[in-house]
Backbone bond lengths (Angstrom), bond angles and torsions (degrees), N, CA, C in turn:
res aa  C-N    CA-C-N  psi(-1)  N-CA   C-N-CA  omega(-1)  CA-C   N-CA-C  phi
1 M - - - 1.433 - - 1.525 108.37 -
2 I 1.317 115.13 140.70 1.455 121.77 177.49 1.519 107.91 -109.46
3 S 1.302 116.81 129.96 1.455 121.57 -179.44 1.526 109.15 -111.52
4 V 1.321 116.51 124.29 1.466 121.64 176.81 1.522 108.15 -139.15
5 Q 1.312 115.19 163.93 1.456 120.54 175.48 1.516 108.55 -118.50
6 G 1.322 115.89 131.25 1.458 121.09 176.95 1.512 112.59 90.98
7 W 1.327 115.55 145.85 1.462 120.23 -176.15 1.519 112.35 -68.28
8 Q 1.329 118.56 -30.46 1.458 119.34 -179.80 1.525 110.90 -67.54
9 Q 1.310 117.46 -40.57 1.459 120.46 177.00 1.526 110.92 -66.46
10 A 1.325 115.64 -38.53 1.471 119.68 177.84 1.526 110.26 -63.31
11 D 1.338 117.16 -43.36 1.472 120.83 177.52 1.521 111.16 -59.13
12 L 1.317 116.93 -43.97 1.462 120.64 179.99 1.520 111.85 -63.70
13 R 1.321 117.15 -41.50 1.469 121.11 179.48 1.525 110.88 -65.89
14 L 1.330 116.18 -43.30 1.464 119.25 179.11 1.518 111.24 -63.60
15 A 1.321 117.14 -44.32 1.465 120.88 179.42 1.530 111.02 -63.54
16 A 1.321 117.16 -39.20 1.464 120.89 179.36 1.530 111.68 -67.42
17 A 1.321 117.16 -30.73 1.469 121.12 -178.71 1.533 112.32 -81.38
18 Y 1.307 117.26 -15.83 1.470 121.58 -177.33 1.524 110.83 -66.73
19 R 1.334 115.27 135.97 1.459 122.06 174.63 1.515 108.09 -129.49
20 P 1.335 117.83 119.65 1.467 119.49 -179.73 1.523 111.54 -67.85
21 D 1.304 115.99 130.40 1.462 122.05 174.72 1.520 107.60 -155.85
22 L 1.296 116.70 -177.58 1.463 120.36 -177.13 1.523 113.06 -83.68
23 E 1.323 117.50 -2.64 1.457 120.99 178.49 1.530 109.92 -67.78
24 P 1.330 117.57 154.35 1.469 120.24 177.84 1.525 111.63 -62.53
25 L 1.315 114.99 146.06 1.460 122.30 175.24 1.518 107.69 -116.36
26 V 1.316 116.97 124.29 1.464 121.81 177.90 1.520 107.84 -115.97
27 L 1.324 115.45 122.19 1.458 121.69 175.98 1.518 108.19 -111.62
28 A 1.300 116.59 117.53 1.466 121.08 175.68 1.521 106.90 -98.22
29 S 1.322 114.31 64.00 1.458 121.50 -176.64 1.515 108.57 -166.51
30 G 1.290 116.25 147.06 1.456 120.50 174.03 1.509 111.39 -103.14
31 D 1.312 116.34 7.35 1.453 123.15 -175.80 1.521 111.01 -64.64
32 G 1.304 116.22 123.62 1.455 121.34 -179.62 1.511 114.28 -66.49
33 D 1.355 117.52 -12.29 1.467 120.07 178.59 1.524 111.94 -60.89
34 F 1.310 117.28 -24.20 1.463 120.72 -178.67 1.530 112.92 -100.08
35 S 1.318 117.01 7.34 1.463 119.25 -174.73 1.522 113.03 -65.13
36 L 1.322 119.12 -37.66 1.466 119.88 179.03 1.517 111.72 -65.69
37 L 1.321 116.66 -38.54 1.466 118.96 176.07 1.519 109.87 -62.10
38 A 1.319 116.06 -46.04 1.460 120.44 -175.87 1.526 112.16 -68.42
39 V 1.305 117.37 -45.15 1.472 121.28 -177.66 1.525 111.11 -64.30
40 N 1.317 116.93 -35.41 1.465 120.75 -177.93 1.520 113.86 -94.08
41 H 1.320 117.99 0.78 1.458 120.67 -179.42 1.533 109.57 -66.77
42 P 1.335 117.96 129.34 1.468 120.29 -176.29 1.530 114.45 -75.29
43 G 1.305 118.08 -16.71 1.468 121.41 179.84 1.517 111.21 -100.40
44 P 1.327 116.73 -175.85 1.462 120.33 178.54 1.527 111.52 -67.10
45 V 1.344 115.61 145.98 1.460 121.76 -177.39 1.520 109.48 -125.99
46 L 1.328 114.77 134.18 1.461 121.96 173.98 1.520 107.64 -122.75
47 V 1.337 115.91 128.64 1.459 122.16 176.53 1.523 107.04 -112.69
48 V 1.322 116.17 119.94 1.463 121.44 178.34 1.524 106.29 -105.62
49 S 1.329 115.69 108.05 1.459 119.90 -175.29 1.518 110.16 -165.13
50 D 1.319 115.72 150.09 1.461 119.04 174.75 1.524 112.03 -87.32
51 R 1.332 118.10 -21.71 1.462 122.06 178.60 1.527 110.52 -145.11
52 P 1.335 117.03 72.51 1.469 118.13 -178.32 1.523 111.80 -72.27
53 A 1.308 115.07 148.68 1.463 120.73 173.81 1.524 108.88 -58.98
54 G 1.311 116.98 152.18 1.453 121.72 -177.12 1.513 114.50 -53.84
55 R 1.328 117.09 -42.37 1.469 119.76 -179.47 1.518 111.51 -67.38
56 L 1.331 117.78 -30.52 1.468 119.48 177.38 1.516 111.23 -67.51
57 R 1.323 117.09 -31.32 1.472 120.13 178.81 1.524 111.08 -63.10
58 A 1.325 116.36 -29.21 1.463 121.04 179.96 1.521 112.47 -84.35
59 A 1.321 117.58 -7.44 1.459 121.36 -173.88 1.515 113.63 -81.34
60 G 1.309 117.63 -23.93 1.460 119.84 -176.70 1.505 111.42 168.81
61 T 1.298 116.51 -146.54 1.456 122.53 -179.06 1.521 109.35 -80.49
62 V 1.330 115.93 133.94 1.461 121.61 177.19 1.521 108.16 -114.78
63 V 1.330 115.96 130.50 1.465 121.48 178.55 1.525 108.52 -126.68
64 D 1.317 115.59 127.86 1.460 122.49 171.13 1.516 105.72 -104.32
65 L 1.300 116.98 106.13 1.464 120.82 -173.80 1.523 112.73 -61.61
66 V 1.325 117.89 -30.33 1.464 120.51 -179.77 1.524 110.29 -69.11
67 I 1.303 116.99 -44.75 1.469 121.06 -177.83 1.525 111.83 -85.97
68 D 1.325 116.82 -45.38 1.462 121.41 -173.88 1.522 113.70 -86.15
69 G 1.324 117.35 -21.38 1.453 120.32 -174.38 1.515 110.87 75.97
70 T 1.308 115.99 -167.01 1.464 120.43 -175.42 1.529 113.89 -92.95
71 V 1.325 117.98 -10.13 1.469 120.33 -176.51 1.534 111.90 -58.97
72 P 1.344 119.98 -49.66 1.470 118.47 178.94 1.533 113.15 -63.10
73 L 1.320 116.22 -34.13 1.461 120.62 176.92 1.515 110.61 -63.55
74 R 1.316 117.19 -49.01 1.466 121.39 179.20 1.527 111.23 -63.30
75 R 1.321 117.16 -39.14 1.471 121.13 178.75 1.531 110.18 -62.54
76 W 1.337 117.07 -44.68 1.451 120.73 179.22 1.512 110.88 -62.62
77 L 1.327 116.99 -45.74 1.464 120.72 179.08 1.535 111.45 -61.38
78 D 1.318 117.04 -40.49 1.478 120.28 177.74 1.531 111.19 -63.90
79 E 1.339 116.35 -40.50 1.467 120.63 -179.36 1.523 111.90 -65.34
80 V 1.327 117.68 -44.40 1.466 118.94 -177.29 1.519 111.97 -76.92
81 A 1.343 116.67 -23.21 1.472 119.56 177.62 1.527 110.42 -76.72
82 G 1.330 114.27 -21.49 1.413 124.39 174.82 1.420 124.41 51.03
């Protein structure tokens, strides 16, 4: 477990822990701070957010659970699990 205080420190720790690979990347955030990771990720990307930053929309599939429900989320998970 990593312990940090404040969202900026948490963002830095998460970004530092990221390793690009072909595995799926799921971001449960619309924060544009992670858009470069998502856009350049070599594997499939899912963004779960009600208001994702513009660059995150270009990174992969975007699901708003409130509006879209869980069906698109389950479909994406089934597709990447293959």
